[in-house]
Jmol script that loads the backbone (N, CA, C; Angstrom):
load data "model"
ATOM      1  N   UNK A   1     -20.043  49.212 -12.907  1.00  0.00           N
ATOM      2  CA  UNK A   1     -19.216  48.054 -12.579  1.00  0.00           C
ATOM      3  C   UNK A   1     -19.967  46.994 -11.820  1.00  0.00           C
ATOM      4  N   UNK A   2     -20.731  47.446 -10.895  1.00  0.00           N
ATOM      5  CA  UNK A   2     -21.506  46.525 -10.009  1.00  0.00           C
ATOM      6  C   UNK A   2     -22.537  45.758 -10.867  1.00  0.00           C
ATOM      7  N   UNK A   3     -23.136  46.510 -11.814  1.00  0.00           N
ATOM      8  CA  UNK A   3     -24.129  45.867 -12.696  1.00  0.00           C
ATOM      9  C   UNK A   3     -23.554  44.851 -13.617  1.00  0.00           C
ATOM     10  N   UNK A   4     -22.231  45.106 -14.047  1.00  0.00           N
ATOM     11  CA  UNK A   4     -21.617  44.097 -14.895  1.00  0.00           C
ATOM     12  C   UNK A   4     -21.355  42.763 -14.127  1.00  0.00           C
ATOM     13  N   UNK A   5     -20.884  42.895 -12.869  1.00  0.00           N
ATOM     14  CA  UNK A   5     -20.644  41.717 -12.004  1.00  0.00           C
ATOM     15  C   UNK A   5     -22.011  40.962 -11.748  1.00  0.00           C
ATOM     16  N   UNK A   6     -23.068  41.746 -11.563  1.00  0.00           N
ATOM     17  CA  UNK A   6     -24.375  41.198 -11.328  1.00  0.00           C
ATOM     18  C   UNK A   6     -24.858  40.465 -12.550  1.00  0.00           C
ATOM     19  N   UNK A   7     -24.620  41.017 -13.743  1.00  0.00           N
ATOM     20  CA  UNK A   7     -25.028  40.400 -15.010  1.00  0.00           C
ATOM     21  C   UNK A   7     -24.227  39.094 -15.277  1.00  0.00           C
ATOM     22  N   UNK A   8     -22.947  39.164 -15.045  1.00  0.00           N
ATOM     23  CA  UNK A   8     -22.088  37.982 -15.200  1.00  0.00           C
ATOM     24  C   UNK A   8     -22.504  36.911 -14.251  1.00  0.00           C
ATOM     25  N   UNK A   9     -22.793  37.238 -13.010  1.00  0.00           N
ATOM     26  CA  UNK A   9     -23.144  36.234 -11.972  1.00  0.00           C
ATOM     27  C   UNK A   9     -24.475  35.610 -12.327  1.00  0.00           C
ATOM     28  N   UNK A  10     -25.473  36.446 -12.748  1.00  0.00           N
ATOM     29  CA  UNK A  10     -26.801  35.860 -13.167  1.00  0.00           C
ATOM     30  C   UNK A  10     -26.653  34.965 -14.420  1.00  0.00           C
ATOM     31  N   UNK A  11     -25.785  35.423 -15.324  1.00  0.00           N
ATOM     32  CA  UNK A  11     -25.533  34.580 -16.571  1.00  0.00           C
ATOM     33  C   UNK A  11     -24.910  33.218 -16.177  1.00  0.00           C
ATOM     34  N   UNK A  12     -24.019  33.251 -15.200  1.00  0.00           N
ATOM     35  CA  UNK A  12     -23.418  31.958 -14.785  1.00  0.00           C
ATOM     36  C   UNK A  12     -24.474  31.071 -14.167  1.00  0.00           C
ATOM     37  N   UNK A  13     -25.263  31.614 -13.302  1.00  0.00           N
ATOM     38  CA  UNK A  13     -26.329  30.855 -12.584  1.00  0.00           C
ATOM     39  C   UNK A  13     -27.326  30.301 -13.582  1.00  0.00           C
ATOM     40  N   UNK A  14     -27.713  31.051 -14.643  1.00  0.00           N
ATOM     41  CA  UNK A  14     -28.687  30.653 -15.594  1.00  0.00           C
ATOM     42  C   UNK A  14     -28.112  29.678 -16.652  1.00  0.00           C
ATOM     43  N   UNK A  15     -26.742  29.702 -16.736  1.00  0.00           N
ATOM     44  CA  UNK A  15     -26.063  28.826 -17.690  1.00  0.00           C
ATOM     45  C   UNK A  15     -25.962  29.353 -19.083  1.00  0.00           C
ATOM     46  N   UNK A  16     -26.094  30.661 -19.264  1.00  0.00           N
ATOM     47  CA  UNK A  16     -25.970  31.180 -20.616  1.00  0.00           C
ATOM     48  C   UNK A  16     -24.828  32.171 -20.768  1.00  0.00           C
ATOM     49  N   UNK A  17     -23.763  32.007 -19.926  1.00  0.00           N
ATOM     50  CA  UNK A  17     -22.645  32.950 -20.066  1.00  0.00           C
ATOM     51  C   UNK A  17     -21.916  32.761 -21.394  1.00  0.00           C
ATOM     52  N   UNK A  18     -21.788  31.502 -21.830  1.00  0.00           N
ATOM     53  CA  UNK A  18     -21.068  31.292 -23.092  1.00  0.00           C
ATOM     54  C   UNK A  18     -21.825  31.843 -24.272  1.00  0.00           C
ATOM     55  N   UNK A  19     -23.158  31.817 -24.208  1.00  0.00           N
ATOM     56  CA  UNK A  19     -23.978  32.308 -25.265  1.00  0.00           C
ATOM     57  C   UNK A  19     -23.855  33.881 -25.303  1.00  0.00           C
ATOM     58  N   UNK A  20     -23.778  34.522 -24.113  1.00  0.00           N
ATOM     59  CA  UNK A  20     -23.708  35.948 -24.091  1.00  0.00           C
ATOM     60  C   UNK A  20     -22.280  36.388 -24.573  1.00  0.00           C
ATOM     61  N   UNK A  21     -21.247  35.493 -24.473  1.00  0.00           N
ATOM     62  CA  UNK A  21     -19.971  35.871 -24.914  1.00  0.00           C
ATOM     63  C   UNK A  21     -19.743  35.490 -26.413  1.00  0.00           C
ATOM     64  N   UNK A  22     -20.744  34.931 -27.038  1.00  0.00           N
ATOM     65  CA  UNK A  22     -20.781  34.527 -28.450  1.00  0.00           C
ATOM     66  C   UNK A  22     -19.709  33.473 -28.725  1.00  0.00           C
ATOM     67  N   UNK A  23     -19.549  32.546 -27.900  1.00  0.00           N
ATOM     68  CA  UNK A  23     -18.639  31.416 -28.073  1.00  0.00           C
ATOM     69  C   UNK A  23     -19.388  30.142 -28.274  1.00  0.00           C
ATOM     70  N   UNK A  24     -20.597  30.199 -28.716  1.00  0.00           N
ATOM     71  CA  UNK A  24     -21.435  29.032 -28.917  1.00  0.00           C
ATOM     72  C   UNK A  24     -20.881  28.010 -29.949  1.00  0.00           C
ATOM     73  N   UNK A  25     -20.180  28.610 -31.030  1.00  0.00           N
ATOM     74  CA  UNK A  25     -19.608  27.787 -31.997  1.00  0.00           C
ATOM     75  C   UNK A  25     -18.489  27.001 -31.489  1.00  0.00           C
ATOM     76  N   UNK A  26     -17.808  27.396 -30.378  1.00  0.00           N
ATOM     77  CA  UNK A  26     -16.719  26.642 -29.723  1.00  0.00           C
ATOM     78  C   UNK A  26     -17.126  25.795 -28.564  1.00  0.00           C
ATOM     79  N   UNK A  27     -18.490  25.649 -28.360  1.00  0.00           N
ATOM     80  CA  UNK A  27     -19.003  24.929 -27.223  1.00  0.00           C
ATOM     81  C   UNK A  27     -18.477  23.458 -27.129  1.00  0.00           C
ATOM     82  N   UNK A  28     -18.419  22.811 -28.269  1.00  0.00           N
ATOM     83  CA  UNK A  28     -17.933  21.397 -28.239  1.00  0.00           C
ATOM     84  C   UNK A  28     -16.495  21.369 -27.782  1.00  0.00           C
ATOM     85  N   UNK A  29     -15.708  22.310 -28.248  1.00  0.00           N
ATOM     86  CA  UNK A  29     -14.294  22.344 -27.854  1.00  0.00           C
ATOM     87  C   UNK A  29     -14.161  22.650 -26.406  1.00  0.00           C
ATOM     88  N   UNK A  30     -14.992  23.492 -25.898  1.00  0.00           N
ATOM     89  CA  UNK A  30     -14.957  23.846 -24.460  1.00  0.00           C
ATOM     90  C   UNK A  30     -15.253  22.646 -23.637  1.00  0.00           C
ATOM     91  N   UNK A  31     -16.285  21.886 -24.119  1.00  0.00           N
ATOM     92  CA  UNK A  31     -16.720  20.662 -23.364  1.00  0.00           C
ATOM     93  C   UNK A  31     -15.570  19.588 -23.433  1.00  0.00           C
ATOM     94  N   UNK A  32     -14.865  19.527 -24.521  1.00  0.00           N
ATOM     95  CA  UNK A  32     -13.769  18.659 -24.738  1.00  0.00           C
ATOM     96  C   UNK A  32     -12.638  18.969 -23.745  1.00  0.00           C
ATOM     97  N   UNK A  33     -12.275  20.229 -23.639  1.00  0.00           N
ATOM     98  CA  UNK A  33     -11.267  20.648 -22.785  1.00  0.00           C
ATOM     99  C   UNK A  33     -11.632  20.308 -21.308  1.00  0.00           C
ATOM    100  N   UNK A  34     -12.866  20.570 -20.918  1.00  0.00           N
ATOM    101  CA  UNK A  34     -13.283  20.272 -19.574  1.00  0.00           C
ATOM    102  C   UNK A  34     -13.167  18.766 -19.321  1.00  0.00           C
ATOM    103  N   UNK A  35     -13.595  17.989 -20.337  1.00  0.00           N
ATOM    104  CA  UNK A  35     -13.515  16.511 -20.214  1.00  0.00           C
ATOM    105  C   UNK A  35     -12.067  16.061 -20.055  1.00  0.00           C
ATOM    106  N   UNK A  36     -11.122  16.602 -20.859  1.00  0.00           N
ATOM    107  CA  UNK A  36      -9.795  16.244 -20.693  1.00  0.00           C
ATOM    108  C   UNK A  36      -9.235  16.672 -19.332  1.00  0.00           C
ATOM    109  N   UNK A  37      -9.586  17.857 -18.853  1.00  0.00           N
ATOM    110  CA  UNK A  37      -9.118  18.299 -17.504  1.00  0.00           C
ATOM    111  C   UNK A  37      -9.642  17.344 -16.406  1.00  0.00           C
ATOM    112  N   UNK A  38     -10.931  16.948 -16.564  1.00  0.00           N
ATOM    113  CA  UNK A  38     -11.517  15.983 -15.620  1.00  0.00           C
ATOM    114  C   UNK A  38     -10.803  14.670 -15.625  1.00  0.00           C
ATOM    115  N   UNK A  39     -10.455  14.169 -16.838  1.00  0.00           N
ATOM    116  CA  UNK A  39      -9.805  12.858 -16.955  1.00  0.00           C
ATOM    117  C   UNK A  39      -8.381  12.954 -16.324  1.00  0.00           C
ATOM    118  N   UNK A  40      -7.753  14.153 -16.561  1.00  0.00           N
ATOM    119  CA  UNK A  40      -6.355  14.319 -15.983  1.00  0.00           C
ATOM    120  C   UNK A  40      -6.422  14.346 -14.468  1.00  0.00           C
ATOM    121  N   UNK A  41      -7.412  14.999 -13.905  1.00  0.00           N
ATOM    122  CA  UNK A  41      -7.574  14.996 -12.449  1.00  0.00           C
ATOM    123  C   UNK A  41      -7.821  13.554 -11.951  1.00  0.00           C
ATOM    124  N   UNK A  42      -8.706  12.850 -12.675  1.00  0.00           N
ATOM    125  CA  UNK A  42      -9.054  11.486 -12.192  1.00  0.00           C
ATOM    126  C   UNK A  42      -7.856  10.616 -12.334  1.00  0.00           C
ATOM    127  N   UNK A  43      -7.054  10.709 -13.340  1.00  0.00           N
ATOM    128  CA  UNK A  43      -5.792   9.830 -13.439  1.00  0.00           C
ATOM    129  C   UNK A  43      -4.833  10.208 -12.339  1.00  0.00           C
ATOM    130  N   UNK A  44      -4.741  11.429 -12.026  1.00  0.00           N
ATOM    131  CA  UNK A  44      -3.747  11.872 -10.998  1.00  0.00           C
ATOM    132  C   UNK A  44      -4.217  11.336  -9.695  1.00  0.00           C
ATOM    133  N   UNK A  45      -5.476  11.309  -9.360  1.00  0.00           N
ATOM    134  CA  UNK A  45      -6.021  10.810  -8.070  1.00  0.00           C
ATOM    135  C   UNK A  45      -5.814   9.309  -8.001  1.00  0.00           C
ATOM    136  N   UNK A  46      -6.057   8.583  -9.138  1.00  0.00           N
ATOM    137  CA  UNK A  46      -5.863   7.136  -9.129  1.00  0.00           C
ATOM    138  C   UNK A  46      -4.338   6.818  -8.895  1.00  0.00           C
ATOM    139  N   UNK A  47      -3.474   7.620  -9.500  1.00  0.00           N
ATOM    140  CA  UNK A  47      -2.075   7.324  -9.410  1.00  0.00           C
ATOM    141  C   UNK A  47      -1.632   7.631  -7.912  1.00  0.00           C
ATOM    142  N   UNK A  48      -2.182   8.662  -7.351  1.00  0.00           N
ATOM    143  CA  UNK A  48      -1.786   8.986  -6.015  1.00  0.00           C
ATOM    144  C   UNK A  48      -2.314   7.908  -5.050  1.00  0.00           C
ATOM    145  N   UNK A  49      -3.502   7.398  -5.306  1.00  0.00           N
ATOM    146  CA  UNK A  49      -4.009   6.358  -4.395  1.00  0.00           C
ATOM    147  C   UNK A  49      -3.150   5.100  -4.535  1.00  0.00           C
ATOM    148  N   UNK A  50      -2.699   4.808  -5.748  1.00  0.00           N
ATOM    149  CA  UNK A  50      -1.815   3.652  -5.913  1.00  0.00           C
ATOM    150  C   UNK A  50      -0.479   3.815  -5.236  1.00  0.00           C
ATOM    151  N   UNK A  51       0.098   4.988  -5.241  1.00  0.00           N
ATOM    152  CA  UNK A  51       1.341   5.259  -4.623  1.00  0.00           C
ATOM    153  C   UNK A  51       1.131   5.163  -3.073  1.00  0.00           C
ATOM    154  N   UNK A  52      -0.030   5.626  -2.548  1.00  0.00           N
ATOM    155  CA  UNK A  52      -0.240   5.478  -1.115  1.00  0.00           C
ATOM    156  C   UNK A  52      -0.312   4.057  -0.736  1.00  0.00           C
ATOM    157  N   UNK A  53      -0.940   3.199  -1.571  1.00  0.00           N
ATOM    158  CA  UNK A  53      -1.028   1.762  -1.255  1.00  0.00           C
ATOM    159  C   UNK A  53       0.359   1.158  -1.334  1.00  0.00           C
ATOM    160  N   UNK A  54       1.182   1.548  -2.240  1.00  0.00           N
ATOM    161  CA  UNK A  54       2.562   1.051  -2.321  1.00  0.00           C
ATOM    162  C   UNK A  54       3.350   1.382  -1.066  1.00  0.00           C
ATOM    163  N   UNK A  55       3.180   2.598  -0.590  1.00  0.00           N
ATOM    164  CA  UNK A  55       3.930   3.016   0.627  1.00  0.00           C
ATOM    165  C   UNK A  55       3.427   2.236   1.863  1.00  0.00           C
ATOM    166  N   UNK A  56       2.118   2.013   1.908  1.00  0.00           N
ATOM    167  CA  UNK A  56       1.608   1.253   3.074  1.00  0.00           C
ATOM    168  C   UNK A  56       2.096  -0.167   2.959  1.00  0.00           C
ATOM    169  N   UNK A  57       2.094  -0.770   1.806  1.00  0.00           N
ATOM    170  CA  UNK A  57       2.574  -2.171   1.648  1.00  0.00           C
ATOM    171  C   UNK A  57       4.046  -2.239   1.953  1.00  0.00           C
ATOM    172  N   UNK A  58       4.827  -1.238   1.605  1.00  0.00           N
ATOM    173  CA  UNK A  58       6.255  -1.274   1.928  1.00  0.00           C
ATOM    174  C   UNK A  58       6.501  -1.245   3.407  1.00  0.00           C
ATOM    175  N   UNK A  59       5.705  -0.394   4.174  1.00  0.00           N
ATOM    176  CA  UNK A  59       5.728  -0.309   5.615  1.00  0.00           C
ATOM    177  C   UNK A  59       5.364  -1.727   6.273  1.00  0.00           C
ATOM    178  N   UNK A  60       4.301  -2.257   5.673  1.00  0.00           N
ATOM    179  CA  UNK A  60       3.843  -3.582   6.253  1.00  0.00           C
ATOM    180  C   UNK A  60       4.855  -4.665   5.922  1.00  0.00           C
ATOM    181  N   UNK A  61       5.529  -4.625   4.747  1.00  0.00           N
ATOM    182  CA  UNK A  61       6.550  -5.541   4.403  1.00  0.00           C
ATOM    183  C   UNK A  61       7.747  -5.447   5.327  1.00  0.00           C
ATOM    184  N   UNK A  62       8.098  -4.220   5.692  1.00  0.00           N
ATOM    185  CA  UNK A  62       9.213  -4.013   6.553  1.00  0.00           C
ATOM    186  C   UNK A  62       8.876  -4.555   7.960  1.00  0.00           C
ATOM    187  N   UNK A  63       7.708  -4.376   8.414  1.00  0.00           N
ATOM    188  CA  UNK A  63       7.264  -4.907   9.726  1.00  0.00           C
ATOM    189  C   UNK A  63       7.318  -6.468   9.709  1.00  0.00           C
ATOM    190  N   UNK A  64       6.857  -7.114   8.623  1.00  0.00           N
ATOM    191  CA  UNK A  64       6.875  -8.572   8.460  1.00  0.00           C
ATOM    192  C   UNK A  64       8.321  -9.037   8.469  1.00  0.00           C
ATOM    193  N   UNK A  65       9.230  -8.319   7.810  1.00  0.00           N
ATOM    194  CA  UNK A  65      10.651  -8.738   7.690  1.00  0.00           C
ATOM    195  C   UNK A  65      11.271  -8.743   9.142  1.00  0.00           C
ATOM    196  N   UNK A  66      10.856  -7.741   9.969  1.00  0.00           N
ATOM    197  CA  UNK A  66      11.366  -7.675  11.335  1.00  0.00           C
ATOM    198  C   UNK A  66      10.803  -8.819  12.096  1.00  0.00           C
ATOM    199  N   UNK A  67       9.546  -9.158  11.992  1.00  0.00           N
ATOM    200  CA  UNK A  67       8.941 -10.322  12.669  1.00  0.00           C
ATOM    201  C   UNK A  67       9.723 -11.582  12.230  1.00  0.00           C
ATOM    202  N   UNK A  68       9.865 -11.720  10.970  1.00  0.00           N
ATOM    203  CA  UNK A  68      10.581 -12.946  10.422  1.00  0.00           C
ATOM    204  C   UNK A  68      11.960 -13.060  10.976  1.00  0.00           C
ATOM    205  N   UNK A  69      12.760 -12.022  11.061  1.00  0.00           N
ATOM    206  CA  UNK A  69      14.047 -12.096  11.591  1.00  0.00           C
ATOM    207  C   UNK A  69      14.052 -12.467  13.026  1.00  0.00           C
ATOM    208  N   UNK A  70      13.036 -11.946  13.795  1.00  0.00           N
ATOM    209  CA  UNK A  70      12.941 -12.320  15.199  1.00  0.00           C
ATOM    210  C   UNK A  70      12.647 -13.772  15.339  1.00  0.00           C
ATOM    211  N   UNK A  71      11.755 -14.262  14.536  1.00  0.00           N
ATOM    212  CA  UNK A  71      11.377 -15.680  14.646  1.00  0.00           C
ATOM    213  C   UNK A  71      12.529 -16.560  14.199  1.00  0.00           C
ATOM    214  N   UNK A  72      13.307 -16.151  13.230  1.00  0.00           N
ATOM    215  CA  UNK A  72      14.358 -16.953  12.754  1.00  0.00           C
ATOM    216  C   UNK A  72      15.410 -16.957  13.862  1.00  0.00           C
ATOM    217  N   UNK A  73      15.698 -15.818  14.503  1.00  0.00           N
ATOM    218  CA  UNK A  73      16.663 -15.881  15.623  1.00  0.00           C
ATOM    219  C   UNK A  73      16.186 -16.778  16.779  1.00  0.00           C
ATOM    220  N   UNK A  74      14.852 -16.729  17.123  1.00  0.00           N
ATOM    221  CA  UNK A  74      14.333 -17.597  18.129  1.00  0.00           C
ATOM    222  C   UNK A  74      14.429 -19.101  17.768  1.00  0.00           C
ATOM    223  N   UNK A  75      14.186 -19.380  16.538  1.00  0.00           N
ATOM    224  CA  UNK A  75      14.301 -20.770  16.082  1.00  0.00           C
ATOM    225  C   UNK A  75      15.763 -21.273  16.107  1.00  0.00           C
ATOM    226  N   UNK A  76      16.702 -20.401  15.738  1.00  0.00           N
ATOM    227  CA  UNK A  76      18.112 -20.769  15.803  1.00  0.00           C
ATOM    228  C   UNK A  76      18.561 -20.961  17.221  1.00  0.00           C
ATOM    229  N   UNK A  77      18.084 -20.145  18.059  1.00  0.00           N
ATOM    230  CA  UNK A  77      18.452 -20.260  19.556  1.00  0.00           C
ATOM    231  C   UNK A  77      17.858 -21.509  20.090  1.00  0.00           C
ATOM    232  N   UNK A  78      16.674 -21.875  19.692  1.00  0.00           N
ATOM    233  CA  UNK A  78      15.990 -23.007  20.280  1.00  0.00           C
ATOM    234  C   UNK A  78      16.565 -24.367  19.661  1.00  0.00           C
ATOM    235  N   UNK A  79      17.253 -24.314  18.610  1.00  0.00           N
ATOM    236  CA  UNK A  79      17.769 -25.611  17.991  1.00  0.00           C
ATOM    237  C   UNK A  79      19.173 -25.942  18.469  1.00  0.00           C
ATOM    238  N   UNK A  80      19.754 -25.066  19.245  1.00  0.00           N
ATOM    239  CA  UNK A  80      21.053 -25.411  19.769  1.00  0.00           C
ATOM    240  C   UNK A  80      20.972 -26.548  20.756  1.00  0.00           C
ATOM    241  N   UNK A  81      22.024 -27.470  20.881  1.00  0.00           N
ATOM    242  CA  UNK A  81      21.983 -28.653  21.687  1.00  0.00           C
ATOM    243  C   UNK A  81      21.778 -28.234  23.201  1.00  0.00           C
ATOM    244  N   UNK A  82      22.439 -27.210  23.696  1.00  0.00           N
ATOM    245  CA  UNK A  82      22.351 -26.861  25.067  1.00  0.00           C
ATOM    246  C   UNK A  82      20.915 -26.435  25.374  1.00  0.00           C
ATOM    247  N   UNK A  83      20.366 -25.664  24.484  1.00  0.00           N
ATOM    248  CA  UNK A  83      18.980 -25.194  24.696  1.00  0.00           C
ATOM    249  C   UNK A  83      17.962 -26.354  24.742  1.00  0.00           C
ATOM    250  N   UNK A  84      18.202 -27.283  23.842  1.00  0.00           N
ATOM    251  CA  UNK A  84      17.280 -28.466  23.731  1.00  0.00           C
ATOM    252  C   UNK A  84      17.468 -29.284  25.018  1.00  0.00           C
ATOM    253  N   UNK A  85      18.728 -29.549  25.391  1.00  0.00           N
ATOM    254  CA  UNK A  85      18.997 -30.319  26.643  1.00  0.00           C
ATOM    255  C   UNK A  85      18.300 -29.622  27.887  1.00  0.00           C
ATOM    256  N   UNK A  86      18.480 -28.327  27.975  1.00  0.00           N
ATOM    257  CA  UNK A  86      17.859 -27.593  29.038  1.00  0.00           C
ATOM    258  C   UNK A  86      16.342 -27.708  29.078  1.00  0.00           C
ATOM    259  N   UNK A  87      15.733 -27.583  27.880  1.00  0.00           N
ATOM    260  CA  UNK A  87      14.250 -27.641  27.812  1.00  0.00           C
ATOM    261  C   UNK A  87      13.852 -29.012  28.220  1.00  0.00           C
ATOM    262  N   UNK A  88      14.571 -30.126  27.787  1.00  0.00           N
ATOM    263  CA  UNK A  88      14.163 -31.464  28.186  1.00  0.00           C
ATOM    264  C   UNK A  88      14.309 -31.657  29.619  1.00  0.00           C
ATOM    265  N   UNK A  89      15.325 -31.099  30.244  1.00  0.00           N
ATOM    266  CA  UNK A  89      15.492 -31.242  31.718  1.00  0.00           C
ATOM    267  C   UNK A  89      14.389 -30.506  32.477  1.00  0.00           C
ATOM    268  N   UNK A  90      14.006 -29.333  31.929  1.00  0.00           N
ATOM    269  CA  UNK A  90      12.879 -28.548  32.584  1.00  0.00           C
ATOM    270  C   UNK A  90      11.619 -29.329  32.488  1.00  0.00           C
ATOM    271  N   UNK A  91      11.360 -30.073  31.403  1.00  0.00           N
ATOM    272  CA  UNK A  91      10.095 -30.784  31.206  1.00  0.00           C
ATOM    273  C   UNK A  91      10.128 -32.124  31.963  1.00  0.00           C
ATOM    274  N   UNK A  92      11.264 -32.510  32.427  1.00  0.00           N
ATOM    275  CA  UNK A  92      11.443 -33.790  33.198  1.00  0.00           C
ATOM    276  C   UNK A  92      11.511 -35.006  32.289  1.00  0.00           C
ATOM    277  N   UNK A  93      12.110 -34.861  31.143  1.00  0.00           N
ATOM    278  CA  UNK A  93      12.258 -35.946  30.210  1.00  0.00           C
ATOM    279  C   UNK A  93      13.517 -36.715  30.485  1.00  0.00           C
ATOM    280  N   UNK A  94      13.501 -38.004  30.272  1.00  0.00           N
ATOM    281  CA  UNK A  94      14.717 -38.811  30.460  1.00  0.00           C
ATOM    282  C   UNK A  94      15.518 -38.968  29.145  1.00  0.00           C
ATOM    283  N   UNK A  95      15.132 -38.372  28.097  1.00  0.00           N
ATOM    284  CA  UNK A  95      15.904 -38.447  26.875  1.00  0.00           C
ATOM    285  C   UNK A  95      17.218 -37.794  26.971  1.00  0.00           C
ATOM    286  N   UNK A  96      18.251 -38.496  26.598  1.00  0.00           N
ATOM    287  CA  UNK A  96      19.575 -37.927  26.571  1.00  0.00           C
ATOM    288  C   UNK A  96      20.299 -38.206  25.241  1.00  0.00           C
ATOM    289  N   UNK A  97      21.453 -37.563  25.108  1.00  0.00           N
ATOM    290  CA  UNK A  97      22.185 -37.746  23.837  1.00  0.00           C
ATOM    291  C   UNK A  97      22.753 -39.197  23.907  1.00  0.00           C
ATOM    292  N   UNK A  98      22.876 -39.749  22.637  1.00  0.00           N
ATOM    293  CA  UNK A  98      23.401 -41.235  22.560  1.00  0.00           C
ATOM    294  C   UNK A  98      24.885 -41.247  23.031  1.00  0.00           C
ATOM    295  N   UNK A  99      25.171 -42.320  23.690  1.00  0.00           N
ATOM    296  CA  UNK A  99      26.603 -42.498  24.229  1.00  0.00           C
ATOM    297  C   UNK A  99      27.529 -42.931  23.083  1.00  0.00           C
ATOM    298  N   UNK A 100      27.070 -43.754  22.104  1.00  0.00           N
ATOM    299  CA  UNK A 100      27.880 -44.184  20.984  1.00  0.00           C
ATOM    300  C   UNK A 100      27.224 -43.666  19.664  1.00  0.00           C
ATOM    301  N   UNK A 101      28.075 -43.583  18.666  1.00  0.00           N
ATOM    302  CA  UNK A 101      27.613 -43.206  17.360  1.00  0.00           C
ATOM    303  C   UNK A 101      26.691 -44.225  16.775  1.00  0.00           C
ATOM    304  N   UNK A 102      25.837 -43.763  15.841  1.00  0.00           N
ATOM    305  CA  UNK A 102      24.936 -44.725  15.230  1.00  0.00           C
ATOM    306  C   UNK A 102      25.682 -45.720  14.265  1.00  0.00           C
ATOM    307  N   UNK A 103      25.188 -46.914  14.177  1.00  0.00           N
ATOM    308  CA  UNK A 103      25.833 -47.831  13.259  1.00  0.00           C
ATOM    309  C   UNK A 103      25.229 -47.690  11.834  1.00  0.00           C
ATOM    310  N   UNK A 104      26.154 -47.700  10.847  1.00  0.00           N
ATOM    311  CA  UNK A 104      25.816 -47.507   9.514  1.00  0.00           C
ATOM    312  C   UNK A 104      25.571 -48.843   8.867  1.00  0.00           C
ATOM    313  N   UNK A 105      24.384 -49.108   8.338  1.00  0.00           N
ATOM    314  CA  UNK A 105      24.139 -50.376   7.658  1.00  0.00           C
ATOM    315  C   UNK A 105      24.431 -50.272   6.140  1.00  0.00           C
ATOM    316  N   UNK A 106      24.959 -51.288   5.625  1.00  0.00           N
ATOM    317  CA  UNK A 106      25.289 -51.314   4.215  1.00  0.00           C
ATOM    318  C   UNK A 106      24.175 -52.046   3.476  1.00  0.00           C
ATOM    319  N   UNK A 107      23.922 -51.664   2.293  1.00  0.00           N
ATOM    320  CA  UNK A 107      22.839 -52.283   1.469  1.00  0.00           C
ATOM    321  C   UNK A 107      23.321 -53.614   0.876  1.00  0.00           C
TER     322      UNK A 107
END
end "model"
wireframe off; spacefill off
backbone 0.3
color backbone group
């Protein structure tokens, strides 16, 4: 039993295991199966990498949406009349709201 394992191991290392098993006529088919298996593994790895990129992009997009909503809220808060008036007073500006409505000119 030990000698059989030793012979098989030496045949594998020398590269003539298939010749000892008399499957030389199927060698092209065996190479084709190994090639197909390799291509399948490669395609699976590429698909997995693509899915990882999609998940990372979804997370980044979610973070950007949060930042956008925060900035939109800050902009809406800053555009209120009371906030604008308060900022102008803090800056020491003399600009005030008009006392009368604007006059509409006709063409």
